[in-house]
C-alpha positions in Angstrom: 0.0 0.0 0.0 1.6 3.3 -1.2 1.4 6.0 1.4 2.8 9.5 1.9 5.3 9.3 4.7 6.8 12.8 4.8 5.2 15.0 7.4 3.1 17.8 5.8 1.4 20.9 6.9 -2.2 19.5 6.8 -3.9 16.1 6.5 -7.6 16.3 5.7 -9.5 13.1 6.5 -13.1 12.6 5.3 -15.2 9.8 6.8 -17.9 9.2 4.2 -20.7 7.0 5.6 -22.2 6.3 2.2 -23.9 2.9 2.8 -27.2 4.6 2.3 -28.9 6.7 -0.4 -26.1 9.2 -0.5 -23.8 6.6 -2.1 -23.6 8.3 -5.5 -23.2 11.8 -3.9 -20.1 10.4 -2.1 -18.6 9.7 -5.5 -19.3 13.2 -6.6 -17.7 14.7 -3.5 -14.6 12.5 -3.9 -14.4 13.9 -7.4 -14.4 17.4 -6.0 -11.6 16.5 -3.7 -9.6 15.1 -6.6 -9.9 18.4 -8.4 -7.4 19.7 -5.9 -5.6 16.5 -4.8 -2.8 16.0 -2.4 0.5 17.9 -2.9 3.7 18.6 -1.1 2.0 20.4 1.8 -1.4 18.7 1.9 -2.7 15.1 2.3 -6.3 14.4 1.3 -7.5 10.9 2.5 -11.0 9.4 2.7 -12.8 6.3 3.8 -15.9 5.6 1.8 -18.4 2.9 2.6 -20.6 2.2 -0.4 -24.1 0.9 -0.8 -23.7 -0.2 -4.4 -21.8 -3.2 -5.8 -20.5 -5.3 -3.1 -21.0 -2.6 -0.5 -17.3 -2.5 0.2 -15.4 0.2 2.2 -12.3 1.6 0.6 -9.6 4.0 1.7 -8.3 6.6 -0.7 -5.2 8.9 -1.0 -6.7 11.4 -3.3 -4.6 12.9 -6.2 -5.3 15.2 -9.0 -5.3 13.7 -12.5 -5.6 10.1 -11.5 -8.6 7.9 -11.5 -10.5 7.2 -8.3 -9.7 3.5 -8.6 -6.0 4.2 -8.7 -6.3 6.4 -5.6 -7.6 3.4 -3.6 -5.0 2.3 -1.1 -7.0 -0.3 0.9 -10.1 -2.4 0.6 -11.7 -3.2 4.0 -14.6 -5.2 2.6 -18.0 -4.6 4.2 -17.7 -2.4 7.3 -20.2 -0.8 9.7 -19.4 2.9 9.6 -21.7 3.4 12.6 -19.3 1.3 14.7 -17.1 3.6 16.8 -14.2 1.2 16.3 -14.3 1.7 12.5 -14.0 5.5 12.8 -11.3 5.1 15.4 -9.3 2.8 13.2 -9.6 5.2 10.3 -8.3 8.1 12.3 -5.4 6.1 13.7 -4.5 4.8 10.2 -4.6 8.3 8.8 -2.4 9.8 11.5 0.2 6.9 11.1 0.4 6.9 7.3 -0.1 10.6 6.5 1.5 12.6 9.4 1.0 16.3 9.4 1.4 19.3 11.6 -2.4 19.8 11.6 -5.3 17.5 11.1 -8.8 18.2 9.8 -11.4 15.5 10.2 -14.8 15.7 8.4 -17.7 13.5 9.2 -19.9 13.2 6.1 -23.3 11.6 6.3 -27.0 11.6 5.5 -30.0 10.7 7.7 -33.7 10.2 6.7 -34.3 13.7 5.6 -36.5 12.5 2.8 -39.4 11.1 4.8 -38.0 7.6 4.9 -37.8 7.4 1.2 -34.9 6.9 -1.1 -35.2 10.0 -3.2 -33.0 8.7 -6.0 -35.1 5.7 -6.5 -38.3 7.7 -6.1 -37.3 10.1 -8.8 -36.4 7.2 -11.1 -39.7 5.5 -10.5 -42.0 8.6 -10.7 -40.2 10.8 -13.3 -37.9 8.2 -14.9 -35.1 10.6 -14.2 -31.9 10.6 -12.2 -31.0 13.5 -9.8 -28.6 16.2 -10.8 -26.1 16.6 -7.9 -23.5 19.3 -8.5 -23.9 19.0 -12.2 -23.7 15.3 -12.4 -26.4 12.6 -12.6 -26.4 10.4 -9.6 -28.4 7.6 -8.2 -29.2 4.2 -9.8 -29.7 4.1 -13.5 -33.3 3.9 -14.5 -34.6 2.3 -17.6 -35.9 5.0 -19.9 -34.2 7.8 -18.1 -33.2 10.4 -20.7 -32.0 13.2 -18.5 -31.7 14.2 -14.8 -33.7 16.6 -12.7 -32.0 19.3 -10.6 -31.8 19.0 -6.8 -33.9 22.2 -6.6 -36.8 20.5 -8.4 -36.5 17.4 -6.2 -36.7 19.7 -3.1 -39.8 21.4 -4.4 -41.5 18.0 -5.0 -41.0 16.6 -1.6 -42.8 17.5 1.7 -39.5 18.2 3.4 -36.2 19.7 2.0 -33.7 17.4 0.3 -31.1 17.5 2.9 -28.2 15.9 4.6 -28.8 15.2 8.3 -27.1 13.7 11.3 -30.0 14.2 13.7 -32.6 12.4 11.6 -32.8 8.8 10.5 -35.1 6.1 9.2 -34.6 4.6 12.7 -36.9 6.7 14.9 -34.9 6.3 18.1 -31.9 7.8 16.3 -33.6 11.1 16.3 -33.7 11.0 20.1 -30.0 10.2 20.3 -28.7 12.7 17.8 -27.2 10.0 15.7 -24.1 10.3 13.6 -22.7 8.3 10.7 -25.6 6.1 9.7 -24.9 2.8 8.1 -28.1 1.5 6.5 -26.8 -1.9 5.8 -25.7 -2.5 9.4 -28.6 -0.6 10.9 -26.2 1.1 13.2 -25.1 4.7 14.0 -22.7 6.7 16.1 -24.3 8.9 18.8 -22.6 11.9 20.5 -21.5 9.8 23.5 -19.6 7.4 21.2 -18.3 10.3 19.1 -16.8 11.9 22.2 -15.0 8.7 23.1 -13.7 8.1 19.6 -12.4 11.6 19.1 -10.8 11.7 22.5 -9.0 8.4 21.7 -7.7 10.0 18.5 -5.7 12.5 20.4 -3.0 9.9 21.0 -2.2 9.1 17.3 -2.6 12.7 16.4 -0.4 13.9 19.2 -3.1 16.2 20.5 -6.5 17.5 19.7 -8.0 17.4 16.2 -7.3 20.9 14.8 -10.5 21.2 12.8 -13.6 19.0 13.2 -15.9 19.4 10.3 -19.6 18.3 10.2 -20.8 18.0 6.6 -24.3 17.4 7.8 -27.3 19.2 9.3 -28.1 20.9 12.6 -24.7 20.3 14.2 -23.7 23.8 15.3 -25.3 23.4 18.7 -23.8 24.3 22.1 -24.5 20.8 23.3 -22.6 19.1 20.5 -19.6 21.5 20.7 -19.5 21.0 24.5 -19.5 17.3 24.0 -16.4 17.3 21.9 -14.6 20.2 23.5 -11.7 18.0 24.8 -11.1 16.4 21.5 -10.9 19.2 18.9 -9.9 22.8 18.7 -12.3 24.2 16.1 -15.6 22.8 15.0 -17.4 23.8 11.8 -21.1 23.0 11.3 -24.6 24.2 10.4 -27.5 25.3 12.5 -29.9 24.6 9.8 -30.2 21.6 7.5 -27.6 21.5 4.7 -28.8 21.3 1.2 -27.9 17.9 -0.4 -24.7 19.3 -2.0 -23.1 19.8 1.4 -19.6 21.3 1.5 -17.9 22.6 -1.7 -14.8 20.5 -1.2 -13.0 21.8 -4.3 -13.0 25.4 -3.1 -12.2 24.5 0.5 -9.3 22.3 -0.3 -8.0 24.7 -3.0 -7.8 27.4 -0.3 -5.8 25.1 2.0 -3.5 24.0 -0.8 -2.8 27.6 -1.7 -2.1 28.7 1.9 -1.0 25.6 3.9 0.3 27.8 6.7 -3.2 28.7 7.8 -4.0 28.1 11.5 -7.0 26.0 12.6 -9.1 29.1 13.3 -8.3 30.5 9.9 -9.3 27.2 8.3 -12.6 27.3 10.2 -13.4 30.8 9.1 -12.4 30.0 5.5 -14.8 27.0 5.4 -17.7 29.2 6.6 -16.9 31.7 3.8 -16.5 29.1 1.1 -19.7 27.3 2.1 -21.8 30.4 2.2 -20.4 31.5 -1.2 -21.4 28.3 -2.8 -25.1 28.9 -2.1 -27.7 31.5 -3.0 -30.1 33.4 -0.8 -32.9 31.2 -1.9 -31.1 28.1 -0.7 -31.5 29.1 3.0 -28.2 28.0 4.6 -26.2 28.6 7.7 -22.6 27.8 8.7 -20.4 28.6 11.7 -16.9 27.9 13.1 -16.6 27.6 16.8 -13.6 27.9 19.1 -14.1 24.9 21.3 -11.6 26.2 23.9 -14.3 28.8 24.7 -17.1 26.2 25.1 -16.8 26.1 28.9 -17.3 29.8 29.1 -20.4 29.5 27.0 -21.7 26.7 29.2 -21.2 28.7 32.3 -22.9 31.8 30.8 -26.0 29.6 29.9 -25.9 28.0 33.3 -26.3 31.5 34.9 -29.1 32.3 32.5 -30.8 29.1 33.4 -30.7 30.0 37.1 -32.3 33.4 36.4 -34.9 31.7 34.2 -35.7 29.2 36.9 -36.3 32.0 39.4 -38.5 33.8 36.9 -41.0 30.9 36.4 -43.0 31.7 39.6 -43.9 35.2 38.2 -46.8 34.9 35.7 -45.7 38.0 33.8 -42.1 36.7 33.5 -43.3 33.2 32.5 -45.4 34.9 29.8 -42.4 36.8 28.5 -40.3 33.7 28.3 -43.1 31.9 26.4 -43.4 34.9 24.0 -39.6 34.8 23.4 -39.7 31.1 22.7 -42.6 31.4 20.3 -40.8 34.2 18.4 -37.2 32.9 18.4 -35.3 31.7 15.3 -35.8 28.0 15.0 -34.7 25.4 12.5 -35.9 22.3 10.7 -35.9 20.5 14.0 -38.2 23.0 15.8 -36.7 22.2 19.2 -33.4 23.8 18.1 -33.3 27.5 18.5 -30.7 30.3 18.1 -29.3 31.1 21.5 -28.3 34.7 20.9 -31.7 35.6 19.3 -33.5 34.1 22.3 -31.4 36.3 24.6 -32.1 39.4 22.6 -35.9 38.7 22.7 -35.8 38.1 26.5 -34.1 41.5 27.0 -36.9 43.2 25.0 -39.7 41.4 26.7 -38.4 41.3 30.3 -36.9 44.6 31.5 -35.5 42.9 34.6 -32.0 43.7 35.7 -31.0 40.1 36.5 -32.3 38.9 33.2 -30.6 41.7 31.3 -27.3 40.9 32.9 -27.6 37.2 32.3 -28.5 37.7 28.7 -25.7 40.2 28.1 -23.3 37.7 29.7 -24.4 34.9 27.3 -24.0 37.2 24.3 -20.7 39.0 25.2 -18.9 36.5 27.4 -20.3 33.2 26.2 -21.0 33.4 22.5 -19.0 36.3 21.1 -15.6 34.7 21.9 -17.0 31.2 21.1 -18.0 32.0 17.5 -15.1 32.5 15.2 -17.3 33.1 12.2 -20.9 32.6 11.3 -23.3 33.5 8.5 -26.6 32.7 6.9 -28.4 33.2 3.6 -32.1 33.6 3.3 -34.6 35.9 5.1 -36.0 33.0 7.1 -32.7 32.5 8.8 -31.7 36.1 9.3 -31.7 35.8 13.1 -29.1 33.0 13.1 -26.0 33.8 15.1 -24.0 30.6 14.9 -25.0 28.5 17.9 -28.3 26.6 18.6 -29.5 25.2 21.8 -32.2 22.6 22.6 -35.6 24.0 23.7 -38.5 21.7 23.1 -42.1 23.0 23.6 -43.7 19.7 24.5 -41.4 17.4 26.5 -37.7 16.9 27.1 -36.1 13.9 25.6 -35.2 11.4 28.4 -31.8 11.0 26.7 -30.9 14.7 26.8 -29.7 14.4 30.4 -26.9 12.0 29.2 -25.1 14.8 27.4 -22.2 16.6 29.2 -23.8 20.0 28.7 -27.0 18.8 30.4 -25.1 17.3 33.3 -22.9 20.4 33.9 -25.5 23.1 33.5 -28.9 23.9 34.8 -30.4 24.2 31.3 -32.1 20.8 31.4 -33.6 21.6 34.9 -34.9 24.9 33.4 -36.5 23.1 30.5 -38.3 20.6 32.8 -39.5 23.3 35.1 -40.6 25.6 32.3 -42.7 22.9 30.6 -44.2 21.9 34.0 -45.1 25.5 34.8 -47.0 25.8 31.5 -49.3 23.0 32.6 -50.1 24.5 36.0 
């Protein structure tokens, strides 16, 4: 197996859990990576589990100008990409064979964002067309298919957006556990508890924290998620809203790293946000943010103080009403229980002119979130109040699994949620 042994500036590792209906999309994204390819300063490696053919998992050292088949450096046979041991083995392999001063790990996946239906096969059956993904026809070939339909048309024809998601799955319980890296063949997934354990274990082969943890998926830019992996990575990049099916523009992101390999992790994070937003239009409705995980503890502490003030406010009917109005008006996302934290604080300050609440909200904005968010942006009027960090705030009941997260254990936020929902029923 040919590997690059000389230490380089950056190694980018992409974990493509494609044993589902994003199989063909994974091939397209690998093609984008190959438009840049590895060079003297940059290693680009990937592990791709396929649904088609024999469903085998291959590892690639991606180069410009070669065929994808020639870039394959290992065939692992059928694997369960939802098994934490498989991810951990990939990270150890990448660090050993492609050493670098800095590492960027991207977790790429799709959940059941299409109402439990394989959209590629649906389009083939109903329209006798394939789907146009980044200018290429993807999905299984369909008899009689003469052309493809654009993703925008697919999105318009379905009840929910064509999207890539980590927090949704054909397996209902996976929604409750914020599942990651679904493997449809194995019926398995990684949840945030497992992800924390795997990424922390990777610090040994990497010689320290992962420099940039990328989530090419939906709804990941949450305080709870960032806090969960705070000890394993320095910078996290993700989206508050669902990502359109095209996900990250790998060609422009990797081109920027190849052109300036001396960029620091924070600079890489900011760059990814900029390139991602530039690849979409206002009508696409997208968000992206880069978070400094070293500041996640300060963010948790600020929210903990806010939770204490909110808890004390629940006994006052007027204050309870103000909190409810803020929750009803706040920026929310495809999963309605996820809201923008800063926008919620801004609304609370307007609706509740209470000194304690004002101080707590100011602390969240200035001391918690401002230093935490390296870069954030959105496109689309419906997402105008996005500020980079979401938080869980259901309006019916709190998931019994929420309390297992580090953030819920370390802060009073879950206690506030329980008390708030109970107060509404009195």
